[in-house]
N, C-alpha and C positions, 0 to 999 in steps of 0.2 A: 505493499500499500505507499509508505511514505517512500519507495524509490523513485514515485514521479513526480516528486514535490519539487528536487532537486534541477531535475531537466526542465520543468518548468519556467523555473527558476534561472537557470541559464539559457533558455530562449530568449526571453524578454531581455533580460539581461543584453542578451548578444544583440539585439532590434533595437536596444536605444544606443547601443553603443556606436551601429555601424547603420542606423534608420536612416533612408532619403531628409534633406531637408524640407518637409513638409507641415506647413500649420496647419492643423486637424480645425474641420469647420463645426466641432464638437462644440458650442460657447449659448451662452442666454438665448433662448427663443427655438434651437434645433429641434430636430423632432428625429429622430433612433429607428431605427430597424434593424434586428440581429437575429440571425440563426444561425447557433451551433448544435454540434453532433459531435457523439465521444463517447467515451468504455464510460463505464457504471458497475459497479460490486458494492454488495444487500454485504453490509455493518452485522446488522443485526435482524434479523436475532443471530445470536452470539454463530460463528462456524467453528465447527470440528475440522480434525484436522483432515479428515479424508471428505471431506466436504466443499465442493465447485459451485461458485456462486456469482458470474460474470457475466453479464448484458451491455447494452447500447442505450443512446438518452438521445434526445432531440427535443432543443429547447427553440420557440420563438419567441422572441420579445421584442415588444414596441413602448419607448418611452421619450418621453419631451424634455429636456433642461429649462430646468425653473432659472438656474443660474449655471456659472461653468463650472461646477462643482456637484448641484443638488438634479438630482433625477427622478421622477417617478415614472412610474408604466404598467402595463399588464404581460404578462407572460403566460402561454400556454408549453408544458412539457408531456411526453411522452419517453417512458423509459420499461423497457425488459431485464427480465435474469430470471436462469433458466439455472434451478437450483437442484442438483444431484447427489442426496449421501448414501452409500454403501453398508449395509449389516453383514461383511462378510460371515459371520459368526452364524449368521441365519440362511446365509446366502439369501438373504433379501437388500431392497433399494428403494428411496422415495426420488421420485421428479416431480419436481413443482417448478413451473412457470408465472413467472408474475407480469404483470403487464400494469403499468401507473401511469395514472391521466393525471395531470395537476394543472390546473386554475384558479389564477390569482395576481393581485398586484403586488406590486417588487417598490424596492427603492435602493437605488445608486449612487453611490458617493463618489465623484469622479475625483478625480485628484490630477489637475492642472499642472501641466509641466510645461517648458521651453523646447522639446522635445517631440518627435513621432508618437514617440508610447503615453498615452493616459492610461496611467496604472488606476483601478475603482475596488471597491467593497459593494458587498449588493446585501439586504435583507429580503424575502420574502414571506407571502402568506398566504391561504386559502383553501380551496376543495380540492380535495382528495378521491379518485376511483381507483380501488382494486381490483382486479381479476386474479386468481387463484387455480388453477388447471394441476392438478395434483395427482399423480399415478403411486399407487404403491403395486412391486412386485412382489411376490412371494414364490417359494417354490410350487405352491398347489393353483397358482394362476395370476392374476392383473385386476386390480380393483381402482377405477378411473373418479376424479369429481372435480365440477367447476362450480366457484360461487363465486357473487363482487359484491365487493361492500365499499362504503363511502364515508366519508369522513372527510380531518382538516391535514393540513402542511404547514409546515415551517420550512426557513430553509435558508443559508448563510454563505455566501462566497468571496471568493474575490477573485483576482484579473486582470486582463491587460488588452487596452487594444495598438493595435501598431498600425499608423495612419502612411496605406503605399501612397495614398493619392488625396485630397485634399478631405473628400466626402466618402472615403471607401478606406475601410480599417480589418485588418485579419485581428481577431479575435481572439485570445485563450481561457480560460475558466476553471476553476475549481470551486466546486457547490459538494457540502454537506447537506443530508434532508431529513426532517423528522417528522412520520405520516403514522396519523393516529386515525388507524380504519374502526377497529373496537376495542374493548376491553383487552383482548387476547391477541389481537394484534396490531403490533407498535413497527414500523418496519425506520429503520435507518439504515442510507446510502451516502456514497460518495461517488461522484463524479466527478471525471475531467474532460472538457469537450474544448472544441477548434468550431470558427467557423467566420462568419463575415460581417460585419458592422456599416450599415449604409444611414449616411449622417443627411441630412437638410434643411 
């Protein structure tokens, strides 16, 4: 998990050093449309040593810059994760596919700089819907079940944009999500994503 953090920091340090001299259009009164996609890992329920729990995530976001540093907006995020756990002692296994849809407002705190790189931190929260497709395999056969639950999510993230043009940026972001859809289903996810941002 932590191995991705130094790589992300190195990429944006390099971009800050070697980026072209572009003045970002992200300023008071600007609108931003952003699309990102990347890697998703299930953090909770806690993983056992033989548990595989990786997936993908895609996010669309639209924001409005109230000033140079404050940007509220709305996001829609869809993520999937496949969980597989084997019980070798009894020759059994459990496979679960989780699909999560998140919709809600966010607020982004931009850090204006004199370079083409604009770091940011963000907070978000809102509606969450999670679909669980579960299959249990035992020596005598297989049983499947599917159910959906709705609830709420909270999210915190950090990232940066590298403006390759005045109105076009490459964006990288790391996010942590807390998803609460029932008393028994509390999910936490860690995500790393890259994409593009359009500012106008």
